[in-house]
Backbone of each chain as ProteinMPNN parsed JSONL, in Angstrom:
{"seq_chain_A": "XXXXXXXXXXXXXXXXXXXXXXXXXXXXXXXXXXXXXXXXXXXXXXXXXXXXXXXXXXXXXXXXXXXXXXXXXXXXXXX", "coords_chain_A": {"N_chain_A": [[238.983, -265.182, -17.789], [235.665, -262.696, -17.659], [234.904, -260.335, -15.423], [232.365, -257.504, -13.855], [233.672, -255.156, -11.318], [231.864, -253.593, -9.004], [231.529, -250.52, -7.159], [231.029, -248.581, -3.932], [229.589, -245.98, -1.982], [232.587, -246.213, 0.264], [234.197, -247.869, -0.349], [234.131, -246.664, -3.401], [235.187, -244.491, -3.189], [237.555, -245.033, -2.092], [238.558, -246.931, -4.656], [238.494, -244.502, -6.297], [236.668, -245.043, -8.513], [233.889, -245.631, -9.627], [232.794, -248.185, -11.304], [234.607, -251.259, -12.95], [236.057, -253.614, -15.76], [237.292, -256.482, -15.127], [239.319, -258.594, -16.162], [240.485, -262.106, -15.844], [241.822, -264.632, -14.577], [239.736, -265.769, -12.954], [237.526, -267.267, -10.259], [236.844, -267.048, -6.54], [234.175, -265.05, -4.73], [235.611, -263.482, -3.051], [238.207, -263.897, -3.736], [238.436, -262.166, -5.989], [238.334, -259.276, -4.537], [240.486, -259.06, -3.489], [242.557, -259.165, -5.248], [241.807, -257.013, -6.921], [241.905, -254.899, -4.763], [245.254, -255.676, -4.832], [245.78, -253.946, -7.003], [244.406, -251.395, -6.203], [245.676, -249.504, -4.094], [244.891, -247.56, -1.959], [241.935, -249.124, -1.37], [240.498, -250.438, 0.917], [240.6, -253.709, 3.125], [237.739, -254.669, 4.596], [236.447, -256.137, 7.499], [233.855, -256.485, 7.48], [232.392, -256.105, 5.533], [229.736, -256.394, 2.779], [229.041, -258.317, 0.253], [227.777, -258.806, -3.134], [226.004, -259.91, -5.777], [225.241, -259.925, -9.348], [223.178, -257.958, -8.248], [222.003, -259.679, -6.295], [222.339, -260.293, -2.542], [224.803, -261.773, -1.557], [227.764, -265.023, -1.014], [231.411, -264.43, 0.559], [232.798, -266.528, -0.836], [231.494, -267.523, -3.145], [231.631, -269.066, -6.305], [232.571, -267.244, -8.729], [231.323, -266.535, -12.309], [231.544, -266.46, -15.759], [231.173, -263.117, -17.156], [229.89, -262.319, -14.768], [228.497, -259.327, -12.694], [230.08, -257.935, -9.982], [229.135, -256.547, -6.963], [230.611, -254.512, -4.321], [230.618, -253.711, -1.159], [230.673, -251.879, 0.905], [231.452, -251.907, 4.95], [227.745, -251.597, 5.651], [225.352, -249.28, 7.119], [223.008, -247.81, 7.55], [219.859, -247.252, 8.89]], "CA_chain_A": [[237.228, -264.26, -18.007], [235.676, -261.074, -17.095], [233.639, -259.391, -14.037], [232.816, -256.498, -14.075], [233.801, -254.242, -10.106], [231.374, -251.69, -8.637], [232.348, -249.938, -6.01], [230.272, -248.227, -3.462], [230.445, -245.587, -0.515], [233.571, -245.636, 0.999], [234.993, -248.117, -1.841], [234.165, -245.71, -4.454], [236.052, -243.126, -2.999], [238.927, -245.604, -2.061], [239.249, -246.772, -5.946], [238.02, -243.6, -7.119], [236.295, -245.304, -9.531], [232.257, -246.559, -9.493], [233.105, -249.578, -11.867], [235.735, -251.37, -13.545], [236.055, -254.772, -16.034], [238.163, -257.089, -14.164], [239.639, -259.766, -17.277], [241.617, -261.961, -14.709], [241.695, -266.483, -13.921], [238.265, -266.163, -12.154], [237.713, -267.271, -8.581], [235.104, -266.779, -6.052], [233.732, -263.051, -4.988], [236.612, -262.888, -2.115], [239.342, -263.96, -4.362], [237.959, -261.216, -6.868], [237.993, -258.135, -4.218], [241.856, -260.016, -3.205], [242.731, -258.607, -6.353], [241.036, -255.577, -7.273], [242.584, -254.445, -3.578], [245.977, -255.038, -4.936], [245.273, -252.819, -8.0], [243.922, -250.096, -5.366], [246.57, -249.848, -3.116], [243.554, -247.736, -0.63], [240.984, -249.89, -0.932], [240.974, -250.964, 2.492], [239.789, -254.853, 2.993], [237.248, -254.584, 5.866], [235.931, -257.349, 7.895], [232.293, -256.528, 7.996], [232.218, -255.788, 4.047], [229.302, -257.246, 2.091], [229.124, -258.997, -1.647], [226.313, -258.78, -4.034], [226.449, -260.622, -7.357], [223.988, -260.018, -9.962], [221.739, -257.734, -7.509], [221.612, -260.166, -5.211], [223.354, -260.844, -1.4], [226.423, -263.362, -2.068], [228.931, -264.899, 0.108], [232.713, -264.354, -0.707], [233.312, -267.683, -0.97], [230.464, -267.988, -4.07], [232.71, -269.121, -7.429], [232.04, -266.186, -10.22], [230.76, -267.509, -13.789], [231.911, -265.214, -16.774], [230.068, -261.792, -16.996], [229.136, -261.957, -13.394], [228.479, -258.389, -11.894], [230.427, -258.352, -8.166], [229.283, -254.981, -6.139], [231.798, -254.518, -2.989], [229.802, -252.945, -0.086], [231.689, -251.474, 2.4], [229.76, -251.672, 6.175], [226.88, -250.802, 5.729], [225.323, -248.267, 8.253], [221.788, -247.827, 7.989], [218.821, -246.415, 10.417]], "C_chain_A": [[237.281, -262.731, -17.31], [234.592, -260.711, -16.257], [234.062, -258.523, -14.185], [232.871, -255.918, -12.17], [232.541, -253.69, -9.983], [231.295, -251.768, -7.248], [231.084, -248.746, -4.941], [230.536, -247.277, -2.428], [231.783, -244.724, -0.564], [234.546, -246.552, 0.01], [235.316, -247.494, -2.791], [235.252, -244.711, -4.901], [237.341, -243.781, -3.384], [239.581, -246.005, -3.857], [239.391, -245.746, -6.862], [237.46, -243.733, -9.095], [234.766, -245.902, -8.836], [232.503, -247.993, -10.477], [234.356, -249.701, -12.65], [235.792, -252.809, -14.306], [237.178, -255.06, -15.395], [238.774, -258.682, -15.703], [241.033, -261.07, -16.141], [241.066, -263.487, -14.736], [240.484, -267.048, -13.493], [238.685, -266.856, -11.035], [236.421, -267.234, -7.928], [235.616, -265.113, -5.862], [235.402, -262.538, -4.279], [238.45, -262.425, -2.627], [239.436, -262.572, -5.893], [238.735, -259.506, -6.166], [239.889, -258.418, -3.767], [242.5, -258.642, -4.217], [242.848, -257.419, -7.128], [241.973, -254.938, -5.685], [244.137, -254.159, -3.686], [246.204, -254.224, -5.837], [245.143, -251.614, -7.418], [244.644, -250.062, -4.733], [245.32, -249.201, -1.706], [242.914, -248.089, -0.608], [241.556, -251.528, 0.364], [240.128, -252.669, 2.012], [238.613, -254.458, 4.935], [236.151, -255.926, 6.247], [234.17, -257.467, 7.614], [231.542, -256.081, 6.49], [231.042, -256.488, 3.64], [229.293, -257.293, 0.434], [227.785, -258.915, -2.032], [226.978, -259.606, -5.298], [225.315, -260.692, -8.668], [222.91, -259.307, -9.273], [221.017, -258.637, -6.343], [222.838, -260.513, -4.287], [223.503, -261.576, -2.134], [226.83, -263.558, -0.964], [230.066, -264.637, -0.623], [232.889, -265.372, -0.685], [232.772, -267.986, -2.67], [231.874, -267.998, -5.262], [231.985, -268.423, -8.467], [232.031, -267.175, -11.449], [231.29, -265.922, -14.221], [231.429, -264.639, -16.747], [229.56, -261.272, -15.427], [229.648, -260.353, -12.939], [228.772, -258.539, -10.525], [229.849, -257.053, -7.622], [229.856, -255.584, -4.763], [231.123, -253.601, -2.553], [230.405, -252.755, 0.543], [231.268, -251.461, 3.348], [229.249, -251.39, 5.332], [226.216, -249.948, 7.34], [223.509, -247.721, 7.768], [220.717, -247.09, 8.845], [219.407, -244.903, 11.073]], "O_chain_A": [[238.128, -262.002, -16.793], [233.412, -260.866, -16.573], [235.215, -258.198, -14.47], [231.891, -256.389, -11.593], [232.078, -253.248, -11.035], [231.083, -252.682, -6.452], [230.271, -248.144, -5.642], [231.586, -247.46, -1.813], [232.116, -243.607, -0.961], [235.589, -246.046, -0.404], [236.463, -247.51, -3.235], [235.828, -244.31, -5.913], [238.062, -243.516, -4.346], [240.652, -245.584, -4.295], [240.065, -245.785, -7.892], [237.639, -243.13, -10.153], [234.648, -246.478, -7.755], [232.182, -248.992, -9.833], [235.064, -248.757, -12.999], [235.526, -253.631, -13.43], [238.008, -254.209, -15.078], [238.121, -259.725, -15.721], [242.192, -260.759, -15.865], [239.854, -263.608, -14.916], [240.125, -268.224, -13.536], [239.864, -267.078, -10.758], [235.297, -267.333, -8.422], [236.504, -264.373, -6.286], [236.144, -261.654, -4.705], [239.306, -261.586, -2.346], [240.437, -262.283, -6.549], [239.412, -258.738, -6.85], [240.451, -257.334, -3.92], [242.786, -257.494, -3.878], [243.787, -256.989, -7.799], [243.013, -254.406, -6.074], [244.652, -253.169, -3.168], [247.112, -253.476, -5.474], [245.694, -250.664, -7.974], [244.527, -251.189, -4.252], [244.92, -249.908, -0.781], [242.394, -247.733, 0.449], [242.217, -252.552, 0.54], [239.391, -252.87, 1.047], [239.002, -254.092, 6.044], [235.34, -256.489, 5.513], [233.498, -258.498, 7.588], [230.352, -255.785, 6.384], [231.104, -257.585, 4.194], [229.518, -256.378, -0.358], [226.815, -258.957, -1.274], [228.154, -259.81, -5.599], [224.598, -261.688, -8.763], [221.764, -259.717, -9.454], [219.968, -258.459, -5.724], [223.943, -260.871, -4.695], [222.847, -262.043, -3.065], [226.616, -262.84, 0.013], [230.127, -264.562, -1.85], [233.93, -265.253, -0.039], [233.532, -268.603, -3.417], [232.846, -267.245, -5.197], [230.978, -268.867, -9.018], [232.572, -268.277, -11.538], [231.416, -264.856, -13.619], [230.451, -265.073, -16.138], [229.042, -260.212, -15.075], [230.842, -260.074, -12.825], [227.983, -259.145, -9.799], [230.503, -256.192, -8.21], [229.663, -256.693, -4.263], [230.881, -252.626, -3.264], [230.969, -253.746, 1.007], [230.197, -250.871, 3.208], [229.75, -250.974, 4.288], [226.704, -250.137, 8.454], [223.509, -246.56, 8.177], [221.158, -246.169, 9.533], [218.808, -244.359, 12.001]]}, "seq_chain_B": "XXXXXXXXXXXXXXXXXXXXXXXXXXXXXXXXXXXXXXXXXXXXXXXXXXXXXXXXXXXXXXXXXXXXXXXXXXXXXXXXXXXXXXXXXXXXXXXXXXXXXXXXXXXXXXXXXXXXXXXXXXXXXXXXXXXXXXXXXXXXXXXXXXXXX", "coords_chain_B": {"N_chain_B": [[202.627, -252.775, -1.156], [205.46, -252.797, 0.969], [208.343, -252.403, 1.844], [210.584, -249.36, 1.513], [212.978, -247.045, -0.429], [213.086, -243.666, 0.176], [213.26, -240.528, -1.903], [212.579, -238.086, -0.691], [211.144, -235.964, 1.795], [209.072, -238.369, 4.483], [206.438, -238.963, 5.142], [204.823, -239.633, 7.79], [202.601, -239.441, 9.237], [201.252, -241.165, 7.442], [201.978, -243.141, 6.52], [202.148, -244.469, 8.852], [198.622, -245.199, 8.363], [199.268, -246.992, 6.606], [199.413, -249.036, 7.605], [197.062, -249.375, 8.653], [194.728, -251.52, 10.849], [191.727, -252.569, 11.135], [191.561, -255.105, 12.461], [193.58, -255.029, 14.572], [194.978, -253.562, 17.48], [197.132, -252.77, 18.44], [199.919, -250.47, 17.597], [203.214, -249.894, 16.862], [206.341, -248.451, 16.474], [209.238, -247.51, 14.802], [211.036, -244.664, 14.696], [213.824, -243.095, 13.065], [216.258, -240.551, 14.075], [217.541, -237.429, 12.227], [220.594, -236.903, 14.247], [222.332, -234.456, 16.047], [225.303, -234.862, 16.973], [227.969, -236.986, 17.015], [229.682, -240.176, 18.321], [231.406, -238.085, 19.387], [231.959, -235.555, 18.263], [230.409, -232.997, 16.037], [227.857, -233.113, 14.425], [226.214, -231.801, 11.433], [224.501, -232.34, 9.545], [223.28, -235.16, 7.651], [224.49, -237.7, 5.169], [222.612, -240.11, 2.749], [223.42, -243.11, 1.1], [222.22, -245.408, -0.743], [222.025, -248.531, -2.358], [219.58, -248.639, -5.026], [218.089, -251.926, -6.126], [219.289, -253.836, -4.544], [218.727, -253.311, -1.945], [216.354, -252.665, -2.178], [214.46, -255.289, -2.53], [215.871, -256.763, -0.472], [215.011, -255.697, 1.604], [212.098, -255.971, 1.43], [212.326, -258.641, 1.761], [212.956, -258.521, 4.735], [210.896, -257.942, 6.041], [208.882, -259.922, 4.884], [209.943, -261.72, 6.596], [209.315, -260.616, 9.191], [207.013, -260.618, 9.31], [205.938, -263.447, 9.082], [207.888, -264.533, 10.704], [207.087, -262.919, 13.786], [204.228, -263.144, 13.422], [202.716, -260.829, 12.972], [200.335, -258.351, 11.757], [200.598, -256.544, 9.882], [203.759, -255.188, 8.197], [205.292, -252.439, 7.891], [208.185, -250.263, 6.367], [210.524, -248.106, 5.722], [213.167, -245.772, 4.175], [214.605, -243.119, 3.561], [217.269, -241.375, 1.394], [219.963, -239.127, -0.008], [220.417, -236.201, 1.268], [219.913, -235.016, 4.16], [218.486, -233.244, 6.762], [219.619, -232.318, 10.497], [216.889, -233.211, 12.795], [215.427, -234.479, 11.071], [213.516, -237.23, 9.901], [215.349, -240.339, 9.361], [214.742, -242.91, 8.854], [211.552, -245.078, 9.043], [209.265, -247.557, 11.126], [207.136, -249.136, 11.195], [205.052, -251.833, 12.829], [201.772, -253.21, 13.02], [199.514, -254.738, 14.157], [197.294, -258.081, 16.574], [198.029, -257.73, 19.594], [199.916, -256.023, 21.514], [202.563, -256.755, 22.201], [204.122, -258.266, 19.975], [203.838, -256.54, 17.952], [206.209, -254.999, 18.702], [208.086, -256.756, 19.347], [209.042, -257.593, 16.675], [209.33, -255.02, 15.071], [211.537, -254.353, 16.287], [213.164, -256.139, 15.613], [212.716, -255.751, 12.895], [214.299, -253.115, 12.513], [217.053, -253.229, 13.305], [217.992, -255.583, 11.091], [218.061, -254.27, 9.261], [219.705, -252.043, 9.938], [221.948, -253.758, 9.731], [221.767, -255.525, 7.695], [221.401, -253.877, 4.755], [222.235, -252.303, 1.494], [223.417, -249.762, 2.625], [224.633, -246.219, 2.855], [225.764, -244.384, 5.4], [227.445, -241.036, 5.844], [228.49, -238.85, 7.683], [228.576, -235.093, 8.164], [230.344, -232.388, 9.649], [230.604, -230.148, 12.038], [232.725, -228.882, 12.0], [233.176, -229.199, 9.415], [234.643, -230.828, 7.939], [233.826, -234.604, 6.166], [232.718, -237.866, 6.937], [232.048, -241.367, 6.306], [230.504, -243.612, 8.295], [230.709, -246.21, 10.349], [228.985, -247.537, 12.353], [227.535, -249.676, 13.487], [228.977, -251.715, 12.378], [231.097, -251.59, 13.427], [230.801, -252.282, 16.149], [229.624, -255.132, 16.012], [231.656, -256.805, 15.172], [233.446, -257.162, 17.032], [234.184, -253.808, 18.064], [235.313, -251.317, 19.809], [234.131, -248.55, 21.096], [235.316, -246.375, 21.917], [237.968, -246.655, 21.066], [238.15, -245.06, 18.398]], "CA_chain_B": [[204.844, -252.274, -0.083], [206.085, -253.383, 2.614], [209.973, -251.786, 2.144], [211.084, -248.604, 0.199], [213.175, -245.721, -0.026], [212.219, -242.279, -0.587], [214.138, -239.282, -1.421], [211.864, -236.717, 0.074], [210.411, -236.336, 3.612], [208.783, -239.31, 4.705], [205.382, -239.07, 5.642], [204.629, -240.404, 9.455], [200.945, -240.329, 9.454], [200.914, -241.878, 5.795], [203.348, -244.752, 6.717], [200.508, -245.344, 10.042], [198.08, -245.098, 8.009], [199.108, -247.928, 5.705], [199.469, -250.496, 8.343], [195.883, -249.434, 10.288], [193.403, -252.652, 10.135], [190.362, -252.407, 12.225], [191.457, -256.145, 13.955], [194.724, -254.418, 15.091], [194.918, -253.091, 18.734], [198.377, -252.049, 18.438], [200.598, -250.211, 16.424], [204.554, -250.028, 17.341], [206.403, -247.429, 15.387], [210.488, -247.284, 15.459], [211.544, -243.674, 13.385], [215.625, -242.814, 12.937], [216.055, -238.821, 13.739], [219.187, -237.16, 12.361], [221.007, -236.883, 15.582], [223.681, -233.369, 16.183], [226.4, -236.003, 17.124], [228.129, -238.89, 17.187], [231.451, -240.045, 18.12], [232.165, -236.618, 19.875], [231.607, -235.02, 16.797], [229.198, -231.967, 16.17], [227.153, -233.443, 12.942], [225.313, -230.743, 10.967], [223.573, -233.339, 8.432], [223.497, -236.76, 7.285], [223.785, -237.997, 3.567], [222.238, -241.17, 2.898], [223.512, -243.656, 0.027], [220.981, -245.946, -1.072], [221.613, -248.862, -4.074], [217.962, -249.42, -4.571], [218.201, -252.651, -6.483], [218.986, -254.976, -3.578], [218.309, -252.576, -0.606], [214.437, -252.745, -1.793], [214.306, -256.621, -2.582], [216.708, -257.283, 0.632], [214.454, -255.221, 2.703], [210.964, -256.74, 1.342], [212.988, -260.532, 2.344], [212.746, -258.675, 6.38], [209.465, -257.888, 6.403], [208.577, -260.807, 5.354], [210.209, -262.271, 7.844], [208.953, -260.362, 10.624], [205.665, -261.239, 9.254], [206.023, -264.649, 9.469], [208.69, -264.708, 12.519], [206.2, -262.841, 14.683], [202.666, -263.401, 13.074], [202.306, -259.542, 12.978], [199.635, -258.274, 10.944], [201.109, -255.596, 8.882], [204.665, -253.834, 8.63], [205.821, -251.367, 6.397], [209.301, -249.738, 6.006], [210.53, -246.686, 4.403], [214.553, -245.189, 4.71], [215.399, -241.724, 3.184], [218.03, -241.529, 1.033], [220.188, -238.092, 0.034], [220.751, -235.021, 1.94], [218.98, -234.916, 5.557], [219.574, -232.306, 8.702], [219.285, -232.235, 11.484], [215.638, -233.249, 12.973], [214.79, -235.394, 9.958], [213.429, -238.835, 10.281], [216.01, -240.738, 8.382], [213.695, -244.051, 8.596], [210.244, -245.694, 10.264], [209.052, -249.065, 11.234], [205.161, -249.276, 11.373], [203.892, -252.492, 12.689], [200.272, -253.114, 13.416], [198.733, -256.366, 15.282], [196.432, -257.525, 17.396], [198.621, -257.008, 20.77], [202.051, -254.897, 21.708], [203.977, -257.948, 22.528], [204.514, -259.078, 18.639], [204.38, -255.818, 17.709], [207.034, -254.225, 19.962], [209.561, -257.967, 19.141], [208.705, -257.386, 15.072], [209.199, -253.566, 14.635], [212.876, -253.977, 16.686], [213.731, -257.116, 14.375], [213.208, -254.945, 11.233], [215.479, -251.99, 12.089], [218.033, -253.717, 13.687], [218.063, -255.932, 9.801], [217.726, -253.458, 8.283], [220.646, -251.83, 9.988], [223.08, -254.436, 9.33], [221.67, -256.058, 6.279], [220.937, -253.323, 3.368], [223.034, -251.514, 1.41], [222.727, -248.292, 2.626], [225.791, -246.053, 4.075], [225.757, -242.711, 5.525], [228.539, -240.02, 5.532], [228.229, -237.156, 8.339], [229.035, -234.138, 7.832], [231.112, -232.083, 10.847], [230.885, -228.443, 12.151], [233.857, -228.1, 11.225], [233.449, -228.613, 7.693], [234.753, -232.355, 7.208], [232.778, -235.723, 6.107], [233.274, -239.639, 7.176], [231.776, -242.279, 6.338], [229.868, -244.093, 9.607], [229.862, -247.759, 10.136], [229.79, -247.841, 14.185], [226.955, -250.734, 13.683], [229.911, -252.792, 12.241], [232.335, -251.967, 13.956], [230.234, -252.723, 17.354], [229.383, -256.572, 15.775], [232.983, -257.094, 15.26], [233.774, -256.428, 18.703], [235.069, -253.139, 18.169], [234.829, -250.392, 20.621], [234.159, -247.06, 20.467], [236.725, -245.19, 22.966], [239.269, -246.601, 19.969], [238.365, -243.563, 17.281]], "C_chain_B": [[205.105, -252.348, 1.28], [207.57, -252.962, 3.069], [209.997, -250.605, 0.659], [211.518, -247.783, 0.678], [212.585, -244.416, -1.213], [213.262, -241.066, -0.467], [213.63, -238.185, -0.594], [211.483, -237.148, 1.162], [209.47, -237.34, 3.791], [207.111, -238.727, 5.749], [204.48, -239.744, 6.459], [203.167, -240.795, 9.075], [200.015, -241.095, 7.978], [201.157, -243.758, 6.231], [201.903, -245.216, 8.078], [199.578, -245.482, 9.458], [197.593, -246.472, 6.748], [199.074, -249.163, 6.711], [197.851, -250.563, 9.077], [195.25, -250.522, 9.6], [192.715, -252.553, 11.767], [190.647, -253.954, 13.31], [192.924, -256.13, 14.608], [194.642, -253.917, 16.679], [196.288, -252.376, 19.293], [199.246, -251.661, 17.852], [202.174, -249.907, 16.938], [205.082, -248.97, 16.258], [207.983, -246.982, 16.106], [210.673, -245.777, 14.758], [213.723, -243.58, 14.63], [215.491, -241.278, 12.397], [217.699, -238.679, 13.51], [219.228, -236.272, 13.739], [222.313, -235.43, 15.89], [224.724, -233.905, 16.009], [226.828, -236.852, 16.907], [229.912, -238.711, 17.255], [232.452, -239.053, 18.556], [232.308, -235.466, 18.852], [230.631, -234.219, 17.078], [228.554, -232.242, 15.134], [226.464, -232.11, 12.69], [224.196, -231.192, 10.083], [224.359, -234.309, 7.751], [223.275, -237.223, 5.462], [224.447, -239.685, 3.445], [222.776, -241.876, 1.416], [223.197, -245.109, 0.466], [221.329, -247.295, -2.642], [221.083, -249.887, -3.654], [217.807, -250.901, -4.841], [218.099, -253.808, -5.442], [218.824, -254.443, -2.161], [216.766, -253.01, -0.786], [214.564, -254.143, -1.711], [214.891, -257.385, -1.005], [215.541, -256.504, 1.836], [212.693, -255.68, 2.682], [211.343, -258.306, 2.059], [212.58, -259.832, 4.246], [211.804, -257.932, 6.532], [209.028, -259.203, 6.565], [208.751, -262.129, 6.242], [210.281, -262.588, 9.111], [207.528, -260.916, 11.005], [205.641, -262.717, 9.759], [207.024, -265.385, 10.332], [207.669, -264.599, 13.583], [204.652, -262.658, 15.024], [202.023, -262.119, 13.366], [201.104, -259.911, 11.733], [199.669, -257.256, 9.416], [202.39, -254.951, 9.028], [205.483, -252.953, 7.457], [207.646, -250.285, 6.932], [210.219, -249.019, 5.151], [211.719, -245.886, 5.25], [214.849, -244.01, 3.455], [217.095, -242.012, 2.408], [218.647, -239.243, 0.13], [220.381, -237.767, 1.272], [219.94, -234.948, 3.126], [219.754, -233.859, 6.523], [218.613, -233.263, 9.195], [217.632, -232.58, 12.304], [214.846, -234.55, 11.919], [214.135, -236.494, 10.183], [213.834, -239.803, 8.377], [215.07, -242.469, 7.698], [212.528, -244.655, 9.884], [210.038, -246.994, 10.111], [207.576, -248.758, 11.51], [204.938, -250.815, 11.446], [202.668, -252.874, 13.471], [200.367, -254.935, 13.686], [197.874, -256.591, 16.847], [196.932, -257.131, 18.79], [199.607, -256.608, 20.181], [202.919, -256.067, 21.759], [205.302, -258.296, 21.146], [204.864, -258.107, 18.106], [205.532, -254.471, 17.851], [208.269, -254.975, 18.911], [209.574, -257.7, 17.408], [209.237, -256.186, 14.742], [211.417, -253.722, 15.249], [213.677, -254.703, 15.665], [214.092, -256.402, 12.554], [214.306, -253.625, 11.422], [216.32, -252.387, 12.729], [218.487, -254.718, 12.095], [218.056, -255.265, 9.62], [218.929, -251.933, 8.173], [221.998, -252.686, 9.429], [222.826, -255.043, 7.672], [221.956, -255.492, 4.69], [221.886, -252.577, 3.163], [223.084, -250.511, 1.617], [224.244, -247.607, 3.675], [225.489, -244.338, 4.421], [227.183, -241.835, 6.085], [227.379, -238.652, 6.452], [229.012, -236.211, 7.916], [229.094, -233.225, 9.133], [230.722, -230.613, 10.705], [232.055, -228.021, 11.4], [234.176, -228.605, 9.864], [233.966, -230.269, 7.265], [233.741, -233.603, 7.089], [233.601, -236.578, 6.446], [232.39, -240.339, 6.432], [231.357, -242.959, 7.91], [229.955, -245.69, 9.239], [230.108, -248.679, 11.448], [228.611, -249.202, 14.196], [228.131, -251.97, 13.746], [230.895, -252.936, 12.91], [231.932, -253.012, 15.45], [230.22, -254.401, 17.795], [230.768, -257.122, 15.91], [233.528, -256.968, 16.628], [234.541, -254.994, 19.264], [234.981, -251.912, 19.614], [235.737, -248.919, 20.661], [234.768, -246.13, 21.182], [238.172, -245.272, 21.532], [239.008, -245.482, 19.045], [237.33, -242.951, 17.6]], "O_chain_B": [[204.829, -251.861, 2.376], [208.003, -253.075, 4.216], [209.676, -250.752, -0.52], [211.155, -247.356, 1.774], [212.115, -244.239, -2.336], [213.886, -240.687, 0.524], [214.351, -237.481, 0.114], [211.428, -238.313, 1.557], [208.67, -237.151, 2.874], [207.038, -238.212, 6.865], [203.505, -240.356, 6.024], [202.674, -241.876, 8.753], [198.855, -241.379, 7.68], [200.674, -244.89, 6.191], [201.026, -246.079, 8.03], [199.071, -246.391, 10.114], [196.525, -246.828, 6.25], [198.621, -250.243, 6.333], [197.466, -251.466, 9.82], [195.129, -250.669, 8.384], [193.094, -252.498, 12.937], [190.219, -254.074, 14.458], [193.38, -257.153, 15.12], [193.457, -254.168, 16.899], [196.429, -251.654, 20.28], [199.75, -252.609, 17.25], [201.92, -249.422, 18.041], [204.382, -248.655, 15.296], [208.179, -246.453, 17.2], [210.075, -245.987, 13.703], [214.305, -243.772, 15.697], [215.072, -240.785, 11.35], [218.659, -239.238, 14.04], [218.462, -235.424, 14.196], [223.442, -235.92, 15.876], [225.329, -233.637, 14.971], [226.118, -237.779, 16.515], [230.8, -237.982, 16.811], [233.664, -238.989, 18.353], [232.999, -234.477, 19.092], [229.932, -234.393, 18.076], [228.614, -231.192, 14.493], [226.164, -231.374, 13.631], [223.156, -230.557, 9.905], [225.538, -234.351, 7.399], [222.272, -237.107, 4.757], [225.507, -240.264, 3.68], [222.546, -241.146, 0.452], [223.585, -245.777, 1.425], [220.939, -247.015, -3.775], [221.241, -250.897, -2.968], [217.357, -251.468, -3.845], [217.147, -254.586, -5.388], [218.8, -255.258, -1.238], [216.072, -253.533, 0.086], [214.857, -254.431, -0.551], [214.369, -258.395, -0.533], [215.437, -257.018, 2.95], [212.06, -255.728, 3.737], [210.573, -258.917, 2.799], [211.977, -260.601, 4.995], [211.975, -257.063, 7.387], [208.792, -259.753, 7.641], [208.045, -263.109, 6.48], [210.677, -263.498, 9.839], [207.01, -261.358, 12.03], [205.283, -262.978, 10.907], [206.987, -266.584, 10.609], [207.28, -265.566, 14.238], [204.032, -262.309, 16.029], [200.927, -262.114, 13.928], [200.898, -260.936, 11.082], [199.029, -257.278, 8.364], [202.421, -254.102, 9.92], [206.089, -253.135, 6.401], [207.788, -249.763, 8.038], [210.579, -249.363, 4.024], [211.608, -245.46, 6.399], [215.393, -244.392, 2.419], [217.924, -242.776, 2.903], [217.819, -238.372, -0.138], [220.506, -238.537, 2.225], [218.809, -234.7, 2.708], [220.919, -233.684, 6.877], [217.749, -234.102, 8.936], [217.131, -231.457, 12.237], [213.893, -235.284, 12.18], [214.463, -236.729, 11.346], [213.33, -239.925, 7.261], [214.9, -242.903, 6.559], [212.624, -244.663, 11.111], [210.496, -247.622, 9.156], [207.255, -247.851, 12.279], [204.646, -251.343, 10.373], [202.737, -252.781, 14.697], [201.107, -255.881, 13.417], [197.771, -255.834, 17.812], [196.324, -256.185, 19.291], [200.089, -256.669, 19.05], [204.033, -256.079, 21.235], [206.521, -258.467, 21.157], [205.993, -258.131, 17.615], [205.598, -253.386, 17.274], [209.03, -254.427, 18.113], [210.761, -257.638, 17.087], [209.864, -256.38, 13.7], [212.339, -253.227, 14.601], [214.585, -254.212, 14.994], [214.94, -256.456, 11.663], [215.029, -253.253, 10.497], [216.796, -251.296, 13.043], [219.683, -254.498, 11.904], [217.841, -255.265, 10.832], [219.121, -251.147, 7.245], [222.905, -252.168, 8.777], [223.612, -254.959, 6.728], [222.443, -256.115, 3.747], [222.522, -252.074, 4.089], [222.729, -249.868, 0.629], [224.756, -248.1, 4.679], [225.086, -243.422, 3.704], [227.87, -242.439, 6.909], [226.361, -238.004, 6.21], [230.071, -236.439, 7.332], [228.053, -233.177, 9.789], [230.554, -229.992, 9.655], [232.271, -227.169, 10.538], [235.256, -228.449, 9.296], [233.557, -230.766, 6.215], [232.824, -233.632, 7.911], [234.826, -236.463, 6.413], [231.81, -239.557, 5.679], [232.187, -242.645, 8.763], [229.487, -246.272, 8.261], [230.762, -249.69, 11.704], [228.878, -249.923, 15.158], [228.282, -252.827, 14.616], [231.547, -253.963, 13.097], [232.481, -254.065, 15.777], [230.492, -254.949, 18.863], [230.975, -257.926, 16.818], [234.427, -256.127, 16.653], [235.196, -254.866, 20.299], [234.108, -252.267, 20.406], [236.86, -248.446, 20.482], [234.608, -244.949, 20.873], [238.971, -244.406, 21.176], [240.034, -244.808, 18.955], [237.068, -241.867, 17.079]]}, "name": "protein", "num_of_chains": 2, "seq": "XXXXXXXXXXXXXXXXXXXXXXXXXXXXXXXXXXXXXXXXXXXXXXXXXXXXXXXXXXXXXXXXXXXXXXXXXXXXXXXXXXXXXXXXXXXXXXXXXXXXXXXXXXXXXXXXXXXXXXXXXXXXXXXXXXXXXXXXXXXXXXXXXXXXXXXXXXXXXXXXXXXXXXXXXXXXXXXXXXXXXXXXXXXXXXXXXXXXXXXXXXXXXXXXXXXXXXXXXXXXXXXXXXXX"}
């Protein structure tokens, strides 16, 4: 199935892209991150990273649906 | 409006006015300023990146939580985005309530949640010319010691 992966801040710099379409077998948000981290060697898993799906904050274990847009947020630092 | 992202300087007086209410005897304000140093490095400016669609929604949720949890009358938070110079206000939280106790607590809650839940990132630009994304809040919650870097 197809999902869009979007990268922000540090993750965008590490992958060198803002977003990409991933055609894969499907799974959770965490599994999608693992897959793109294998593709982009410089993309490092961060324990404090957050994920949103279709503009709503979500859990890493959420199972993705066809066409979901997955937003990968590196550790946030507002304020 | 309860939470907003701004790409222009924050009008502090206007934010205070927005939570003004004759039934309130207390106003708690938190301002986050751009500091000239971090982790031993001299900072010249900061750059905030905000993903607005999620930050605005989740920011409004934080305010609603604070209103409900502490029973305060009004609460407003404005966060900057873009390039900020030293001394500028990066974020402001204003909370008004009949008495001070709950205003202080709600103000603290809002800034703490804002720092850890919203998709906002800051990049520090150093006197030396380099720059780096900051993630100290997460370092702290992950038990990371600042002495390590």
